[in-house]
Biopython code that builds the backbone (N, CA, C, O; Angstrom):
import numpy as np
from Bio.PDB.StructureBuilder import StructureBuilder

atoms = [
    (1, "MET", "N", (78.185, -65.858, -53.666)),
    (1, "MET", "CA", (77.991, -64.599, -54.359)),
    (1, "MET", "C", (78.093, -64.827, -55.862)),
    (1, "MET", "O", (79.023, -65.478, -56.337)),
    (2, "ILE", "N", (77.146, -64.295, -56.593)),
    (2, "ILE", "CA", (77.159, -64.395, -58.048)),
    (2, "ILE", "C", (77.765, -63.117, -58.605)),
    (2, "ILE", "O", (77.503, -62.030, -58.090)),
    (3, "TYR", "N", (78.563, -63.237, -59.639)),
    (3, "TYR", "CA", (79.274, -62.104, -60.220)),
    (3, "TYR", "C", (78.777, -61.846, -61.650)),
    (3, "TYR", "O", (79.462, -62.204, -62.609)),
    (4, "PRO", "N", (77.594, -61.229, -61.807)),
    (4, "PRO", "CA", (77.056, -61.029, -63.161)),
    (4, "PRO", "C", (77.922, -60.127, -64.020)),
    (4, "PRO", "O", (77.951, -60.283, -65.240)),
    (5, "ARG", "N", (78.627, -59.189, -63.410)),
    (5, "ARG", "CA", (79.451, -58.284, -64.222)),
    (5, "ARG", "C", (80.619, -59.016, -64.871)),
    (5, "ARG", "O", (81.039, -58.671, -65.975)),
    (6, "ILE", "N", (81.133, -60.011, -64.193)),
    (6, "ILE", "CA", (82.242, -60.774, -64.768)),
    (6, "ILE", "C", (81.758, -61.516, -66.008)),
    (6, "ILE", "O", (82.436, -61.531, -67.036)),
    (7, "ARG", "N", (80.608, -62.118, -65.908)),
    (7, "ARG", "CA", (80.042, -62.824, -67.067)),
    (7, "ARG", "C", (79.740, -61.833, -68.194)),
    (7, "ARG", "O", (80.054, -62.096, -69.355)),
    (8, "ASN", "N", (79.133, -60.699, -67.854)),
    (8, "ASN", "CA", (78.797, -59.706, -68.873)),
    (8, "ASN", "C", (80.039, -59.165, -69.569)),
    (8, "ASN", "O", (80.049, -59.027, -70.792)),
    (9, "LEU", "N", (81.073, -58.860, -68.817)),
    (9, "LEU", "CA", (82.314, -58.370, -69.417)),
    (9, "LEU", "C", (82.937, -59.432, -70.320)),
    (9, "LEU", "O", (83.431, -59.126, -71.406)),
    (10, "ARG", "N", (82.909, -60.668, -69.863)),
    (10, "ARG", "CA", (83.469, -61.759, -70.678)),
    (10, "ARG", "C", (82.712, -61.890, -71.991)),
    (10, "ARG", "O", (83.317, -61.983, -73.059)),
    (11, "GLU", "N", (81.380, -61.895, -71.905)),
    (11, "GLU", "CA", (80.569, -62.038, -73.112)),
    (11, "GLU", "C", (80.707, -60.822, -74.028)),
    (11, "GLU", "O", (80.759, -60.974, -75.249)),
    (12, "ASP", "N", (80.768, -59.619, -73.455)),
    (12, "ASP", "CA", (80.953, -58.405, -74.263)),
    (12, "ASP", "C", (82.290, -58.424, -74.995)),
    (12, "ASP", "O", (82.421, -57.842, -76.072)),
    (13, "SER", "N", (83.276, -59.090, -74.411)),
    (13, "SER", "CA", (84.605, -59.189, -75.024)),
    (13, "SER", "C", (84.732, -60.396, -75.940)),
    (13, "SER", "O", (85.799, -60.652, -76.497)),
    (14, "ASP", "N", (83.637, -61.138, -76.093)),
    (14, "ASP", "CA", (83.617, -62.344, -76.934)),
    (14, "ASP", "C", (84.636, -63.393, -76.493)),
    (14, "ASP", "O", (85.213, -64.095, -77.324)),
    (15, "PHE", "N", (84.853, -63.495, -75.176)),
    (15, "PHE", "CA", (85.699, -64.546, -74.625)),
    (15, "PHE", "C", (84.812, -65.705, -74.193)),
    (15, "PHE", "O", (83.707, -65.501, -73.689)),
    (16, "THR", "N", (85.302, -66.908, -74.392)),
    (16, "THR", "CA", (84.624, -68.080, -73.848)),
    (16, "THR", "C", (85.121, -68.289, -72.413)),
    (16, "THR", "O", (86.114, -67.697, -71.990)),
    (17, "GLN", "N", (84.416, -69.135, -71.686)),
    (17, "GLN", "CA", (84.890, -69.471, -70.349)),
    (17, "GLN", "C", (86.265, -70.131, -70.426)),
    (17, "GLN", "O", (87.112, -69.903, -69.562)),
    (18, "GLN", "N", (86.487, -70.938, -71.442)),
    (18, "GLN", "CA", (87.788, -71.601, -71.590)),
    (18, "GLN", "C", (88.898, -70.577, -71.821)),
    (18, "GLN", "O", (89.987, -70.709, -71.263)),
    (19, "GLN", "N", (88.629, -69.564, -72.635)),
    (19, "GLN", "CA", (89.642, -68.540, -72.882)),
    (19, "GLN", "C", (89.976, -67.784, -71.595)),
    (19, "GLN", "O", (91.141, -67.488, -71.329)),
    (20, "MET", "N", (88.954, -67.474, -70.800)),
    (20, "MET", "CA", (89.202, -66.800, -69.524)),
    (20, "MET", "C", (89.990, -67.705, -68.587)),
    (20, "MET", "O", (90.935, -67.264, -67.933)),
    (21, "ALA", "N", (89.601, -68.957, -68.529)),
    (21, "ALA", "CA", (90.321, -69.899, -67.669)),
    (21, "ALA", "C", (91.792, -69.984, -68.088)),
    (21, "ALA", "O", (92.678, -70.025, -67.234)),
    (22, "ASP", "N", (92.050, -70.011, -69.386)),
    (22, "ASP", "CA", (93.426, -70.054, -69.874)),
    (22, "ASP", "C", (94.202, -68.802, -69.468)),
    (22, "ASP", "O", (95.364, -68.896, -69.072)),
    (23, "LYS", "N", (93.572, -67.639, -69.561)),
    (23, "LYS", "CA", (94.225, -66.391, -69.177)),
    (23, "LYS", "C", (94.558, -66.375, -67.682)),
    (23, "LYS", "O", (95.544, -65.770, -67.262)),
    (24, "LEU", "N", (93.726, -67.044, -66.894)),
    (24, "LEU", "CA", (93.908, -67.063, -65.447)),
    (24, "LEU", "C", (94.697, -68.282, -64.957)),
    (24, "LEU", "O", (94.973, -68.416, -63.765)),
    (25, "PHE", "N", (95.058, -69.175, -65.900)),
    (25, "PHE", "CA", (95.797, -70.397, -65.581)),
    (25, "PHE", "C", (95.035, -71.272, -64.594)),
    (25, "PHE", "O", (95.600, -71.791, -63.632)),
    (26, "ILE", "N", (93.732, -71.423, -64.855)),
    (26, "ILE", "CA", (92.878, -72.283, -64.035)),
    (26, "ILE", "C", (92.059, -73.188, -64.949)),
    (26, "ILE", "O", (92.040, -73.007, -66.166)),
    (27, "ASN", "N", (91.390, -74.152, -64.354)),
    (27, "ASN", "CA", (90.518, -75.068, -65.079)),
    (27, "ASN", "C", (89.224, -74.358, -65.473)),
    (27, "ASN", "O", (88.758, -73.489, -64.736)),
    (28, "ARG", "N", (88.635, -74.706, -66.618)),
    (28, "ARG", "CA", (87.390, -74.091, -67.060)),
    (28, "ARG", "C", (86.264, -74.319, -66.056)),
    (28, "ARG", "O", (85.456, -73.421, -65.816)),
    (29, "ARG", "N", (86.207, -75.486, -65.480)),
    (29, "ARG", "CA", (85.155, -75.779, -64.492)),
    (29, "ARG", "C", (85.287, -74.877, -63.269)),
    (29, "ARG", "O", (84.286, -74.445, -62.697)),
    (30, "THR", "N", (86.505, -74.601, -62.878)),
    (30, "THR", "CA", (86.731, -73.689, -61.756)),
    (30, "THR", "C", (86.233, -72.301, -62.120)),
    (30, "THR", "O", (85.540, -71.658, -61.331)),
    (31, "TYR", "N", (86.588, -71.835, -63.322)),
    (31, "TYR", "CA", (86.133, -70.517, -63.753)),
    (31, "TYR", "C", (84.605, -70.466, -63.805)),
    (31, "TYR", "O", (84.000, -69.495, -63.350)),
    (32, "SER", "N", (83.995, -71.489, -64.348)),
    (32, "SER", "CA", (82.538, -71.545, -64.440)),
    (32, "SER", "C", (81.909, -71.470, -63.054)),
    (32, "SER", "O", (80.895, -70.799, -62.863)),
    (33, "SER", "N", (82.507, -72.152, -62.097)),
    (33, "SER", "CA", (81.961, -72.122, -60.738)),
    (33, "SER", "C", (82.094, -70.729, -60.122)),
    (33, "SER", "O", (81.270, -70.346, -59.292)),
    (34, "TYR", "N", (83.111, -69.971, -60.513)),
    (34, "TYR", "CA", (83.227, -68.584, -60.060)),
    (34, "TYR", "C", (82.071, -67.751, -60.619)),
    (34, "TYR", "O", (81.393, -67.040, -59.878)),
    (35, "GLU", "N", (81.857, -67.845, -61.925)),
    (35, "GLU", "CA", (80.803, -67.059, -62.575)),
    (35, "GLU", "C", (79.418, -67.379, -62.022)),
    (35, "GLU", "O", (78.571, -66.495, -61.897)),
    (36, "ASN", "N", (79.199, -68.624, -61.699)),
    (36, "ASN", "CA", (77.881, -69.056, -61.236)),
    (36, "ASN", "C", (77.701, -68.959, -59.721)),
    (36, "ASN", "O", (76.662, -69.346, -59.188)),
    (37, "GLY", "N", (78.706, -68.446, -59.041)),
    (37, "GLY", "CA", (78.593, -68.255, -57.606)),
    (37, "GLY", "C", (78.675, -69.523, -56.793)),
    (37, "GLY", "O", (78.284, -69.537, -55.626)),
    (38, "LEU", "N", (79.175, -70.585, -57.386)),
    (38, "LEU", "CA", (79.304, -71.849, -56.661)),
    (38, "LEU", "C", (80.584, -71.897, -55.829)),
    (38, "LEU", "O", (80.730, -72.734, -54.937)),
    (39, "ARG", "N", (81.502, -70.993, -56.134)),
    (39, "ARG", "CA", (82.783, -70.949, -55.446)),
    (39, "ARG", "C", (83.213, -69.487, -55.352)),
    (39, "ARG", "O", (83.043, -68.725, -56.304)),
    (40, "GLY", "N", (83.760, -69.104, -54.224)),
    (40, "GLY", "CA", (84.277, -67.746, -54.077)),
    (40, "GLY", "C", (85.527, -67.551, -54.918)),
    (40, "GLY", "O", (86.288, -68.493, -55.144)),
    (41, "ILE", "N", (85.733, -66.334, -55.376)),
    (41, "ILE", "CA", (86.900, -66.035, -56.208)),
    (41, "ILE", "C", (88.021, -65.514, -55.309)),
    (41, "ILE", "O", (87.823, -64.534, -54.591)),
    (42, "PRO", "N", (89.190, -66.149, -55.336)),
    (42, "PRO", "CA", (90.321, -65.629, -54.558)),
    (42, "PRO", "C", (90.657, -64.208, -55.008)),
    (42, "PRO", "O", (90.523, -63.881, -56.187)),
    (43, "ILE", "N", (91.089, -63.371, -54.080)),
    (43, "ILE", "CA", (91.368, -61.970, -54.384)),
    (43, "ILE", "C", (92.408, -61.822, -55.489)),
    (43, "ILE", "O", (92.319, -60.890, -56.289)),
    (44, "GLU", "N", (93.384, -62.713, -55.550)),
    (44, "GLU", "CA", (94.403, -62.632, -56.601)),
    (44, "GLU", "C", (93.770, -62.840, -57.977)),
    (44, "GLU", "O", (94.119, -62.159, -58.941)),
    (45, "THR", "N", (92.844, -63.781, -58.054)),
    (45, "THR", "CA", (92.156, -64.060, -59.319)),
    (45, "THR", "C", (91.224, -62.909, -59.674)),
    (45, "THR", "O", (91.148, -62.510, -60.836)),
    (46, "LEU", "N", (90.524, -62.380, -58.698)),
    (46, "LEU", "CA", (89.636, -61.244, -58.935)),
    (46, "LEU", "C", (90.437, -60.050, -59.451)),
    (46, "LEU", "O", (89.984, -59.336, -60.346)),
    (47, "SER", "N", (91.598, -59.839, -58.903)),
    (47, "SER", "CA", (92.473, -58.757, -59.342)),
    (47, "SER", "C", (92.934, -58.975, -60.791)),
    (47, "SER", "O", (92.988, -58.029, -61.576)),
    (48, "LYS", "N", (93.262, -60.214, -61.137)),
    (48, "LYS", "CA", (93.663, -60.523, -62.518)),
    (48, "LYS", "C", (92.510, -60.286, -63.488)),
    (48, "LYS", "O", (92.721, -59.775, -64.588)),
    (49, "ILE", "N", (91.301, -60.652, -63.090)),
    (49, "ILE", "CA", (90.128, -60.431, -63.943)),
    (49, "ILE", "C", (89.925, -58.930, -64.158)),
    (49, "ILE", "O", (89.637, -58.494, -65.273)),
    (50, "ALA", "N", (90.074, -58.142, -63.093)),
    (50, "ALA", "CA", (89.954, -56.689, -63.221)),
    (50, "ALA", "C", (90.994, -56.152, -64.195)),
    (50, "ALA", "O", (90.687, -55.272, -65.000)),
    (51, "ASP", "N", (92.212, -56.663, -64.137)),
    (51, "ASP", "CA", (93.261, -56.227, -65.059)),
    (51, "ASP", "C", (92.925, -56.604, -66.500)),
    (51, "ASP", "O", (93.137, -55.804, -67.412)),
    (52, "ILE", "N", (92.414, -57.789, -66.710)),
    (52, "ILE", "CA", (92.061, -58.248, -68.063)),
    (52, "ILE", "C", (91.033, -57.311, -68.692)),
    (52, "ILE", "O", (91.125, -56.984, -69.875)),
    (53, "PHE", "N", (90.052, -56.882, -67.894)),
    (53, "PHE", "CA", (88.977, -56.047, -68.418)),
    (53, "PHE", "C", (89.195, -54.556, -68.151)),
    (53, "PHE", "O", (88.299, -53.746, -68.391)),
    (54, "ASN", "N", (90.384, -54.190, -67.655)),
    (54, "ASN", "CA", (90.736, -52.796, -67.407)),
    (54, "ASN", "C", (89.669, -52.101, -66.562)),
    (54, "ASN", "O", (89.148, -51.049, -66.933)),
    (55, "THR", "N", (89.362, -52.703, -65.436)),
    (55, "THR", "CA", (88.368, -52.157, -64.512)),
    (55, "THR", "C", (88.865, -52.361, -63.090)),
    (55, "THR", "O", (90.007, -52.770, -62.880)),
    (56, "SER", "N", (88.023, -52.081, -62.127)),
    (56, "SER", "CA", (88.411, -52.264, -60.725)),
    (56, "SER", "C", (87.696, -53.477, -60.128)),
    (56, "SER", "O", (86.654, -53.912, -60.618)),
    (57, "VAL", "N", (88.273, -53.996, -59.080)),
    (57, "VAL", "CA", (87.629, -55.091, -58.350)),
    (57, "VAL", "C", (86.292, -54.608, -57.795)),
    (57, "VAL", "O", (85.318, -55.360, -57.783)),
    (58, "ASP", "N", (86.240, -53.358, -57.335)),
    (58, "ASP", "CA", (84.980, -52.816, -56.815)),
    (58, "ASP", "C", (83.878, -52.864, -57.861)),
    (58, "ASP", "O", (82.728, -53.154, -57.529)),
    (59, "TYR", "N", (84.205, -52.586, -59.112)),
    (59, "TYR", "CA", (83.204, -52.674, -60.179)),
    (59, "TYR", "C", (82.755, -54.129, -60.359)),
    (59, "TYR", "O", (81.563, -54.402, -60.500)),
    (60, "LEU", "N", (83.697, -55.042, -60.352)),
    (60, "LEU", "CA", (83.367, -56.458, -60.562)),
    (60, "LEU", "C", (82.417, -56.985, -59.495)),
    (60, "LEU", "O", (81.527, -57.783, -59.790)),
    (61, "ILE", "N", (82.604, -56.541, -58.263)),
    (61, "ILE", "CA", (81.772, -57.072, -57.175)),
    (61, "ILE", "C", (80.551, -56.202, -56.883)),
    (61, "ILE", "O", (79.790, -56.481, -55.957)),
    (62, "GLY", "N", (80.369, -55.150, -57.674)),
    (62, "GLY", "CA", (79.156, -54.345, -57.552)),
    (62, "GLY", "C", (79.204, -53.246, -56.512)),
    (62, "GLY", "O", (78.159, -52.723, -56.128)),
    (63, "ARG", "N", (80.394, -52.881, -56.044)),
    (63, "ARG", "CA", (80.498, -51.810, -55.045)),
    (63, "ARG", "C", (80.470, -50.434, -55.668)),
    (63, "ARG", "O", (80.252, -49.443, -54.972)),
    (64, "THR", "N", (80.686, -50.355, -56.974)),
    (64, "THR", "CA", (80.614, -49.093, -57.699)),
    (64, "THR", "C", (80.071, -49.369, -59.086)),
    (64, "THR", "O", (80.171, -50.483, -59.601)),
    (65, "ASP", "N", (79.495, -48.342, -59.680)),
    (65, "ASP", "CA", (79.008, -48.467, -61.052)),
    (65, "ASP", "C", (79.966, -47.840, -62.054)),
    (65, "ASP", "O", (79.682, -47.811, -63.251)),
    (66, "PHE", "N", (81.108, -47.333, -61.569)),
    (66, "PHE", "CA", (82.106, -46.742, -62.444)),
    (66, "PHE", "C", (83.041, -47.832, -62.951)),
    (66, "PHE", "O", (83.766, -48.458, -62.177)),
    (67, "ARG", "N", (83.012, -48.046, -64.264)),
    (67, "ARG", "CA", (83.775, -49.155, -64.846)),
    (67, "ARG", "C", (85.262, -48.862, -64.939)),
    (67, "ARG", "O", (86.072, -49.785, -64.867)),
    (68, "LYS", "N", (85.640, -47.602, -65.096)),
    (68, "LYS", "CA", (87.054, -47.282, -65.254)),
    (68, "LYS", "C", (87.826, -47.631, -63.985)),
    (68, "LYS", "O", (87.305, -47.489, -62.878)),
    (69, "PRO", "N", (89.067, -48.088, -64.147)),
    (69, "PRO", "CA", (89.864, -48.406, -62.947)),
    (69, "PRO", "C", (90.267, -47.122, -62.226)),
    (69, "PRO", "O", (90.197, -46.030, -62.789)),
    (70, "TYR", "N", (90.685, -47.272, -60.987)),
    (70, "TYR", "CA", (91.144, -46.122, -60.218)),
    (70, "TYR", "C", (92.436, -45.600, -60.817)),
    (70, "TYR", "O", (93.232, -46.365, -61.360)),
    (71, "PRO", "N", (92.644, -44.275, -60.716)),
    (71, "PRO", "CA", (93.891, -43.704, -61.278)),
    (71, "PRO", "C", (95.113, -44.134, -60.479)),
    (71, "PRO", "O", (96.234, -43.748, -60.811)),
]
sb = StructureBuilder()
sb.init_structure("model")
sb.init_model(0)
sb.init_chain("A")
sb.init_seg("    ")
for serial, (resi, resn, name, xyz) in enumerate(atoms, 1):
    if name == "N":
        sb.init_residue(resn, " ", resi, " ")
    sb.init_atom(name, np.array(xyz, "f"), 0.0, 1.0, " ", f" {name:<3s}", serial, name[0])
structure = sb.get_structure()
């Protein structure tokens, strides 16, 4: 599965892949493989990414178009 919203949010926030990897305490290559759909993202990591961008996991994976997190 490719996660275009994760890449778009990262780029809109002017974060590099290395900066995201550092925030998630993972290797940059691992993060890159997540963005490119070469590796599935563990739910814990997906949840951390949602927190970083103040959104929901459902938005990240394309289940909703509402960017705001759930109340």
